[in-house]
C-alpha angles and dihedrals in degrees: 000000000000093000092048093048094049100032086228133102116246092251088052091052091051092046098046103029106018135232095293091059091047091052090050092054090044090054092048092051091048088051090056098047108030095088094058114108127218095021136114119232111196113202139171121250094259094069091082093057088087118066092213090060094046092053090053092048090053091065085078138028114296119205116195117198106215113197134150121265089247092059091047091052091051092048096051098037110131095017127117099240104167100217091053092057093074 
């Protein structure tokens, strides 16, 4: 949804606008979708770094995938995750 709304890929948003701008867009998108019922909203882990986002997520069921850092590294190896580029 974020990529469609901005016409940019997530790595492009981070590169041209920075993480703060990405988090703003992320919060705006969450504002527009959090009230829907019977839907799944898939987010990245950074969405909970803002209290306003966490409070909206808590209106539904939150599933946290808890895996070791080693498993995460294997899963994202070869991707263009912006925060791993620093």
